[in-house]
N, C-alpha and C positions, 0 to 999 in steps of 0.2 A: 676726392678732389681730382679734377682733370689737370694733367700735367701739361706744361708748355714746353715743347721741344723747339728750339730755334734752329732753323735750317740756315747754315752759313755759306751755302753755295755762292750767293751774290757777293760775299766778301772776296771769295776766290776769283770771281769774274772780274771784279775791279782790279785786283792784283795782277791778273794775267793780261789785262788790257795795256799795262805799262811795262810789264816785266818786273824783275826784282822781287821783293818780298814785302811790299807795302800796298795795302794793309796786310798784316800777318794773320793768317787764319787761326793759328794756335792761340795767339793773344786774344783774338776775337772770341774764341770759345771760352777761354779762361774768364774773360770779362763778362760774357753772357751768363755764365754760371754765377759769377760774383754778384751780378745785378739781379739774380733771382730766377733765371731759366732753370727748369728742372730736367732738361735734356738737351743734347746736341744732335742734330740730324745733318747728314751729308748724302749727296747723291752723285757718286763718281760715274762718269760716262766714259766709254771707250776712247774718245778723242781727248779726254781730260781738258775740256774747254773751260771748266771752272775748277771743281775739286779734283786734285790729282791723287793717284793711288798713294804716292808718297805722303800726301797730307793725311790720309786716313791712318797710316802707321804712326805719324807724329801725334795725331789727335788721341789715339788710343792711350798714349802715355800720360795724358794730362786730364782727360775728361773724368770728372769725379761724380757726375750725376748719372745720367743714362745716355748711352751712345747708341744711336740708331743709324744704320747704313741702309740706304735705299738703292735699288737698281735692278736692271734686268739680269737674271741669273745665267749668264753665259759662263764658260769655264773659268775665265780670268776673274770674273766677279766672285764666283763661288770660292775660288782659291783665296782671294783677298779676305773674304768674310771669315772663312775657316781659320785663317792665320791670325786675324785681328781679334776674333771672338767678341763682337760687340754684345750689348745686352739684347738688342733686337735687330733683325734684318727684315726690311720691308721689300717685298718682291713687286716690281713694277714692270708692266709689259711694254717698255719703251723700245722701239727700234733704234739702232745706233744714231740715226740722223734726226731724231726727234728734237725739236726746239725745247719742248718741255713735256711733262707728262700730260697726256690728253685723252686717256681712256683707262678703264679698269680691265682686269683679266676676264676672259671668257673661261670660267673654271670648268665648264663642261667639256669644251674642246681640249683644254690643256690640263685636264684632271690628272692624268698619269704622270706627266712631266712635273707638275707642281708637287705631287705627292712624293716623287723621288727626291726632288730638291729639298723639300721640307724635312724629309727623313735625314738627309745629310746634316742639316743644320741642327736638328734636334739631337743627333748623336753627339754633337759638340756642346750641347747645353745652351743653344742660342734660341731665344724666343722668335717666332716667325709671325709676320703679318702680310696679308695679301691686299694689294691696292685694288679696289673694286668699286663698281657703280651700284646703284640701288636695286638692281634686278634681283628679285627674291630667289629665283632658281640658281643664279650664280652664287648667291650667299649660301644657299643650301649645299651646293657642291663644294664650296670653299671649306665648309665644315668637314666634308668627307676627305679632303686632302690631308687633314691632320693639323692644319694651321691653328695657332693659338688665338690670333686676332685677324680682323679685317680693318683696312683703312679706307673709309668712305671718301671717294673722289668728289670733292665739294665745289668744283668749278661751276657746274650747272646751278647749284644753290646761289653762289656768289653772283652769277650773271643775272638771275631772275629776282634776286632779293630787292633791288631798288623799285621794281614795278609792283611786286606783290609778295611780301615776305612769307605770308602764310602758305601761299601756293608753292613758293620756292622750297619750303622746308618739308612739305607734306610727304614726299616719297622717302626722304631721309629719316623721318620719324618712323615710318612703317618698316623701312629696312633695318634701322637700328634696333627697334623693338624685336623684330624677328631674330636678328643675330644674337641679341641678348638672351632671348628665350631658348635658343639652341646651344648656348654656352660659349659663344665667341666673344672675346673682348673686342672693344670697338675703339679705333682711332679715327681721326679725320684730318684731311689736309688738302690744300690747293686753293689759293685765292681767298682764304679766310683773312679777315682784316679787322681793323678797329670798328668799321662800320657794321659788319655783319656777325662778328664772333659772339657777342653776348646773347643775341637771340638764338643762335645755334645751340649754345650751351644750355640755355634755358629750356629748350625743347627736347634736348637729348642729354639729360643730366648725368647719365652713367658712362659718359665718354671717359676712356682711360687717358687719352692723350690727343693733343692737337699739334701738328707740325706746321710751323709757319716760317716762311723765309722771305719771299719777294716783298710782300707788303710791309713786314716788320722792318726789314733792312731799309726799305725806301722811307718809311716813317721816321727812322732814326736820323736821316739826313736833316729833317726839320726839327725833331724833338730831342735829339740826342739818344745814344744807344741805351744808357741806363734808364732814362725816363720812359723811353718807348717800351722796354720790356716790362716795366712797372705798369704802364698803361694797359698792356695786353693781359697781364696777370689780374688787374682790376676788372677787366671785362669778364674774365673767367669767373672771378669771385662773385661779381654781380649776377652772372647767369645762374650761379648755383644757389643764390640766396633770394 
């Protein structure tokens, strides 16, 4: 079964726009789990423009499913993850000023760096995932870093899906099959939505996890938070059946 991890960054963005503590990110995480989410994802950035480092510590106390922390592994981020000890850390090559994640790792160029960082997390018993595109060579070298999983960067799929879904999914199927063959677990995320999720799951049925934030939180404005999570879970179920 592919797990649904709800990224609650946008809850924090809304809170920060007004100040104060409404909406409350801890309450949002509790409710997401209560409504069926099988994981909670956050992506703290150095400027704390959405999720704050303090949020991560607060969330660690209450997340009862799976806690996934995404981010660029600078010294501050590494320290945070080692102190919080989430179930999973997803390494993303975001520069500090990036609006959102927009590329995967070059695992050839960054091989030694990633290997060292992953070793630190493994020493603390934290599962690792590398945010990556569908380039087969990068997936090959990801395996050599010692990572447990890769997270496929799915924005290109989401962009091309409306025009030609079979063409859009093709490189992802090839990449996922290769990753699976060499023993890497596979996650996916970025711009997955109610429109394109079911087809993605159907074509890549051995996905461990999808991390969805922007579309899911936006849909909840129309459909309600509980109903939206159930709608996404149904898309996953349909894709696997």
